[in-house]
C-alpha positions in Angstrom: 27.2 -2.2 -7.8 26.0 -6.0 -8.1 24.9 -6.1 -4.7 23.5 -2.6 -2.8 23.5 -2.6 0.6 22.9 -0.1 3.3 25.9 2.6 3.8 26.3 2.3 -0.5 26.4 5.9 -1.9 24.9 6.4 -5.3 26.7 9.1 -7.6 28.3 10.4 -4.6 24.8 12.4 -3.4 22.9 9.6 -2.4 23.8 7.4 1.1 21.6 4.2 1.4 20.2 4.1 5.0 17.6 1.4 5.6 16.3 -1.8 2.7 12.8 -0.8 2.1 12.0 -4.1 -0.3 12.5 -5.5 -3.8 10.5 -6.8 -6.6 11.7 -9.0 -9.3 13.3 -6.0 -10.8 14.2 -3.2 -8.1 15.6 -3.0 -5.2 14.6 -0.5 -2.9 16.1 1.7 0.1 15.5 4.4 1.6 18.4 6.9 1.1 19.6 10.2 2.4 20.6 13.3 0.3 24.0 14.3 1.1 23.6 17.7 0.9 19.9 18.6 0.9 19.2 15.9 4.0 16.2 15.1 2.1 15.2 11.5 2.9 14.2 10.2 -0.6 13.5 6.6 -2.1 15.6 5.3 -4.8 14.9 2.2 -6.8 17.8 0.3 -8.2 17.3 -2.0 -10.9 18.6 -5.1 -10.6 21.5 -6.5 -12.9 20.6 -8.7 -15.7 17.4 -7.1 -16.1 17.5 -6.7 -19.9 20.8 -5.5 -21.7 22.6 -2.8 -20.4 21.8 -0.7 -23.7 17.6 -1.7 -23.3 17.5 -1.2 -19.2 19.0 2.4 -19.9 16.9 3.3 -22.7 13.7 2.4 -20.6 15.3 4.1 -17.7 15.8 7.6 -19.7 12.1 7.1 -21.0 10.3 6.5 -18.5 12.3 9.4 -16.1 11.6 12.2 -19.2 8.1 11.1 -19.2 7.2 11.0 -15.6 9.6 13.9 -15.0 6.9 16.2 -16.9 4.2 15.0 -14.5 3.3 16.8 -11.1 0.1 16.0 -8.9 -0.2 15.9 -5.2 -2.1 12.5 -5.8 1.3 11.0 -7.9 4.5 9.9 -6.1 6.5 12.7 -7.4 9.7 11.6 -9.3 12.9 13.4 -8.0 16.0 12.3 -10.1 17.2 9.5 -12.0 20.6 8.1 -13.5 23.2 5.4 -14.0 25.6 4.8 -11.0 28.2 2.0 -11.9 26.0 0.7 -15.1 23.3 0.3 -12.7 19.9 2.5 -13.5 18.2 4.4 -10.3 15.1 6.1 -10.2 14.6 8.4 -6.4 10.9 9.2 -5.9 9.4 11.1 -2.7 9.3 8.8 0.4 5.8 8.5 1.8 5.4 8.6 5.2 1.6 7.1 5.6 -0.2 4.0 5.8 -1.7 1.8 3.0 -5.0 1.0 1.6 -4.1 -2.5 1.8 -3.3 -2.7 5.8 -6.5 -0.3 6.1 -8.6 -2.9 4.1 -7.0 -5.7 6.1 -7.8 -4.3 9.5 -11.1 -3.0 9.1 -12.8 -5.0 5.9 -14.3 -2.3 4.6 -14.7 1.4 4.2 -17.7 3.8 4.0 -19.3 5.1 1.0 -18.0 8.6 1.5 -14.1 7.2 1.6 -14.6 5.0 -1.2 -16.1 8.0 -3.3 -13.3 9.9 -2.2 -10.3 7.6 -2.3 -12.0 6.8 -5.9 -11.7 10.3 -6.9 -8.3 10.9 -6.2 -7.3 8.0 -8.1 -9.3 9.2 -11.2 -7.2 12.6 -11.3 -4.0 10.8 -11.0 -4.5 8.6 -13.7 -6.3 11.1 -15.9 -2.2 12.9 -15.3 -0.9 9.9 -16.4 -3.0 9.4 -19.5 -3.0 12.4 -20.4 0.6 12.2 -20.5 0.5 9.0 -22.6 1.1 6.9 -19.8 -0.6 4.1 -18.0 -0.1 2.9 -14.5 -0.6 -1.0 -15.0 -1.0 -1.8 -11.3 -3.6 0.3 -9.4 -4.3 -2.0 -6.2 -4.4 -1.8 -2.6 -0.8 -2.1 -2.0 0.1 0.6 -4.5 -2.4 3.7 -2.8 -1.1 5.3 0.4 -2.4 8.1 2.6 -0.3 10.8 3.4 -0.3 14.0 4.4 0.4 17.6 2.7 2.6 20.4 3.8 -0.2 22.1 5.4 -1.5 18.8 7.0 -4.1 17.9 4.4 -4.8 14.1 3.9 -4.9 12.4 0.6 -4.2 9.2 -1.7 -0.6 8.8 -3.2 -0.7 6.3 -6.3 2.8 4.8 -6.3 5.3 2.8 -8.4 5.1 4.6 -11.0 8.5 3.8 -13.0 7.5 1.0 -14.5 4.6 3.0 -16.3 3.8 2.4 -20.1 2.9 3.9 -23.3 -0.8 3.2 -24.2 -0.3 3.6 -28.4 2.3 0.9 -27.9 0.3 -1.8 -26.1 3.3 -2.9 -24.0 3.4 -6.3 -23.2 3.4 -7.2 -19.4 6.0 -9.6 -19.5 9.9 -8.5 -20.2 12.6 -6.4 -18.7 11.3 -4.2 -16.2 7.4 -5.4 -16.6 5.0 -5.8 -14.1 2.3 -8.2 -14.4 0.1 -6.5 -12.1 -2.1 -8.1 -9.2 -3.7 -10.7 -11.1 -7.5 -9.6 -9.6 -7.0 -6.4 -10.5 -6.1 -7.0 -14.0 -8.9 -5.7 -17.0 -10.0 -8.6 -18.8 -8.3 -7.7 -21.9 -4.7 -7.5 -20.0 -5.3 -10.5 -18.5 -6.5 -12.3 -21.7 -3.7 -10.8 -24.3 -0.7 -10.4 -21.7 -0.6 -6.8 -22.9 -1.7 -3.1 -21.4 -4.0 -2.3 -23.7 -5.2 1.4 -23.2 -6.2 3.7 -20.5 -9.7 1.9 -19.8 -7.7 -1.2 -17.9 -6.5 1.5 -15.5 -10.1 2.1 -14.8 -11.3 -1.6 -14.7 -8.3 -1.7 -11.9 -10.2 1.3 -10.1 -13.3 -0.2 -10.5 -12.2 -3.4 -8.9 -10.4 -1.4 -5.9 -13.7 0.3 -5.1 -15.6 -2.4 -4.9 -13.2 -4.0 -2.4 -13.4 -0.7 -0.4 -17.2 -1.5 0.0 -17.4 -5.2 0.0 -14.0 -6.1 1.4 -13.3 -8.5 -1.4 -12.9 -8.2 -4.8 -15.6 -9.0 -7.8 -14.8 -12.7 -8.4 -12.9 -13.3 -5.5 -9.1 -15.0 -6.3 -10.6 -17.3 -8.9 -8.8 -17.5 -12.5 -11.9 -17.8 -14.1 -12.9 -14.1 -13.1 -13.0 -12.6 -16.3 -15.5 -14.9 -17.7 -18.7 -12.7 -17.7 -20.2 -9.6 -15.7 -19.1 -9.0 -12.5 -21.5 -9.3 -9.5 -23.9 -6.0 -9.4 -23.0 -4.0 -6.6 -26.4 -2.4 -6.4 -27.8 -5.8 -5.2 -25.1 -6.4 -2.9 -25.4 -3.2 -1.4 -28.7 -1.4 -2.1 -28.3 1.4 0.3 -25.3 2.4 -1.8 -26.3 5.9 -3.7 -27.0 5.3 -7.0 -24.3 7.6 -8.6 -21.4 5.4 -6.9 -23.0 2.1 -7.8 -23.1 3.3 -11.5 -19.9 4.5 -11.4 -18.2 1.3 -10.2 -20.3 -1.2 -12.2 -19.3 1.1 -15.8 -15.4 0.2 -14.7 -15.7 -3.2 -14.2 -17.5 -3.7 -17.9 -16.2 -6.6 -19.6 -15.7 -5.1 -22.7 -13.6 -1.4 -22.4 -15.5 -0.1 -25.1 -18.1 0.0 -22.6 -16.3 1.9 -19.3 -16.2 5.0 -19.2 -14.1 6.5 -22.6 -11.2 8.2 -20.0 -10.4 9.0 -15.9 -12.3 12.6 -16.2 -15.5 11.3 -17.2 -15.0 8.9 -14.3 -14.2 11.9 -11.9 -17.6 13.6 -13.2 -19.6 10.8 -12.5 -17.9 10.3 -8.9 -18.9 14.2 -8.0 -22.2 13.2 -9.4 -22.7 11.5 -6.1 -22.0 14.5 -3.7 -20.3 12.4 -0.9 -17.1 12.6 -3.3 -15.2 15.4 -1.6 -15.4 13.9 1.9 -12.4 14.4 4.3 -11.0 11.3 5.4 -9.3 10.6 8.9 -7.0 7.3 8.5 -4.0 8.7 10.0 -6.1 10.7 12.5 -7.0 9.5 15.7 -9.8 11.7 16.3 -11.6 10.1 13.8 -13.8 7.1 15.0 -13.0 5.6 11.2 -9.3 6.0 11.3 -6.8 3.2 11.5 -5.6 4.7 14.9 -9.6 3.8 16.4 -9.8 0.8 14.7 -6.8 -0.6 16.0 -6.1 0.0 19.6 -2.7 -0.9 19.5 -1.7 -2.8 22.4 -3.6 -0.3 24.4 -6.0 -3.5 25.2 -6.4 -6.6 23.9 -9.3 -7.1 21.0 -12.4 -7.8 21.9 -13.3 -11.1 21.0 -15.9 -10.9 18.4 -13.5 -8.8 16.2 -10.8 -11.6 16.0 -11.5 -13.2 12.7 -10.0 -16.5 12.1 -9.1 -17.9 8.5 -11.0 -21.1 7.3 -9.0 -24.1 7.0 -8.9 -26.6 4.4 -11.3 -29.5 4.6 -9.8 -32.4 6.8 -7.3 -29.7 7.7 -6.6 -28.4 11.3 -7.0 -25.0 12.2 -3.6 -23.3 11.6 -4.7 -20.2 13.8 -5.8 -20.5 17.5 -9.5 -20.2 18.4 -10.1 -16.5 18.8 -9.9 -15.9 22.5 -8.2 -12.9 23.9 -5.3 -13.3 25.8 -5.4 -11.8 29.7 -4.1 -8.1 29.7 -0.1 -8.4 31.2 0.8 -6.8 34.5 1.5 -2.9 33.8 -0.7 -2.9 30.4 -3.4 0.0 30.8 -5.8 1.3 28.9 -4.2 5.0 28.2 -3.2 6.0 24.6 0.1 4.9 23.6 2.1 7.6 21.0 2.2 5.6 17.9 2.7 6.7 14.0 2.5 5.2 10.7 6.2 3.5 10.2 6.8 1.2 6.7 9.3 -1.1 7.1 9.9 -4.9 6.0 10.1 -7.4 9.3 11.5 -10.8 9.6 9.7 -13.0 12.1 11.1 -15.9 13.6 9.6 -18.7 15.6 8.3 -22.5 15.5 6.4 -21.5 12.8 9.6 -21.0 11.0 10.6 -18.1 9.1 8.1 -15.1 7.7 8.5 -11.9 5.7 6.2 -9.2 6.7 5.8 -5.5 6.7 5.8 -3.1 9.5 3.0 -0.4 8.9 2.5 1.3 12.2 5.0 1.5 15.4 4.8 2.8 19.0 7.1 2.0 22.0 5.0 -1.2 23.4 4.6 -2.8 19.8 4.0 -2.8 15.9 1.5 -3.4 13.1 2.5 -6.0 11.0 0.9 -6.8 7.6 2.2 -10.5 6.5 0.8 -13.3 4.1 -1.1 -15.5 6.4 -1.9 -15.3 10.2 0.0 -17.0 13.0 -1.4 -18.0 16.4 -2.7 -15.5 18.8 -0.5 -15.4 22.2 2.8 -16.8 20.0 6.1 -15.2 21.1 8.1 -14.4 17.8 11.7 -12.5 17.1 11.2 -9.6 15.2 13.9 -8.1 13.1 13.5 -5.1 11.5 15.5 -1.5 10.6 15.2 1.5 13.1 13.6 4.7 12.2 16.1 7.1 11.5 19.0 5.4 11.7 17.8 1.9 9.5 20.0 0.1 12.5 18.6 -3.4 12.1 17.0 -4.2 16.1 15.9 -7.6 17.2 13.3 -7.9 19.4 10.6 -10.8 20.9 7.1 -9.9 21.0 4.0 -11.3 21.7 1.1 -11.5 19.2 -2.3 -9.8 20.8 -4.6 -9.6 18.0 -5.2 -10.9 14.5 -7.5 -9.6 11.0 -7.7 -11.6 8.4 -8.4 -9.9 5.3 -11.9 -11.6 3.2 -9.6 -12.8 0.3 -7.3 -14.3 2.9 -4.4 -13.1 0.8 -3.5 -11.1 3.6 -3.2 -10.9 7.2 -2.9 -7.6 10.0 -1.1 -8.5 13.2 -0.7 -6.8 16.4 2.7 -7.4 18.3 3.2 -6.1 21.7 7.3 -5.9 22.5 8.1 -8.1 26.0 11.2 -6.5 26.6 12.1 -3.9 24.0 16.1 -2.6 24.1 16.9 0.7 24.7 17.9 1.5 21.3 14.3 0.6 20.0 12.2 2.9 22.5 14.4 5.8 22.1 14.4 6.0 18.2 10.6 4.8 18.3 9.8 7.8 20.7 11.7 10.2 19.2 10.3 9.4 15.4 6.7 9.1 16.8 7.1 12.4 18.5 8.2 14.3 15.2 5.1 13.0 13.5 2.9 14.1 16.2 3.9 17.2 16.0 3.2 17.5 12.5 0.1 19.9 11.5 -3.5 18.0 11.2 -5.9 19.5 9.0 -9.1 19.4 9.3 -10.2 19.7 5.6 -9.2 18.9 1.9 -7.9 20.3 -0.9 -10.1 20.7 -3.5 -8.5 19.0 -6.6 
């Protein structure tokens, strides 16, 4: 299987339904189990990633180790195998929103939200570390908010098939090895090129919590970020609970010996804040802090004051038009539009050329797209993406109504309104959104 594609079957059990993305090592698809009807994520190792014996050995090792772990805050490994000499792993399909999108749209989170997210991720890391594994890439793009079968909202840490055994100090380079997002890597990992021990994961979690509260990583995106101590969060945000500031600053110590000795100690420190068990509502429309309330997707143009534009390089022209909200098109009212989280790659084609992005929210009126850069408000582009449910690729024109720029300048949130969506798109989205809205919504969270 040199070039897997939608419609292919893996081991006569999994039918590839929708392309989800790819990395240097893997190609990801949404797949349907032919006998149970369950939708899953199947990750196929790219051909040429190491020798056949090496890749098979690594896959079996990771699958065997991860198969022992069951934790509500870790993505679940369901199956693994080798099909036509290509190793693959199968994990649960996450239907929710990413922390990356949330931070792009909102900028910062509250102390309660940050402490709750930090505690749940620390518990996930504890489960990994207790089983002799490291994650190696704790970053907002790998943190998702989902609902449990009882409707309880919680985080899930994904991308677990590339974990490492800490006792072996595995190099970051080589077949199937990921370097991790640079700004979240611990100093010892950045200097040595190796994942050293569990405290490296705790540093990454500290960077993530810092960004939740400040809207940016401690050292921005500079390559010399590992020189010296990080800025004091107690100075930057003196109103935060001391226990929360202490926990984050200890995670961010340059010397790993000065950090928490284990994830369980970090959990205890966050619980001492008395705010680390607060329920979150990032998937809910009922909370003023939810993504739905923060991004009124095409229900009305965004207020002018909320449209943050990127700063162009000195001497260069602005890449994005002034933040003037376009006139409300005929027939567009402020009534609530039913929408739901939906994650799929999207291609944007326009006068800017071709740009890749990721849809994270969808309604019959439009989509929320996360991309590496912004576009001009009011620009019309052609969007190409796979429909929910059937995976059929649809092409439709859409106008950009609002833009948010992350302080890191690594990502932008784009709110598009469909111009004349085809009937197949409207029907597929209506069914998908109705199914998600019928799912239970809990007012509390499980106490893990």
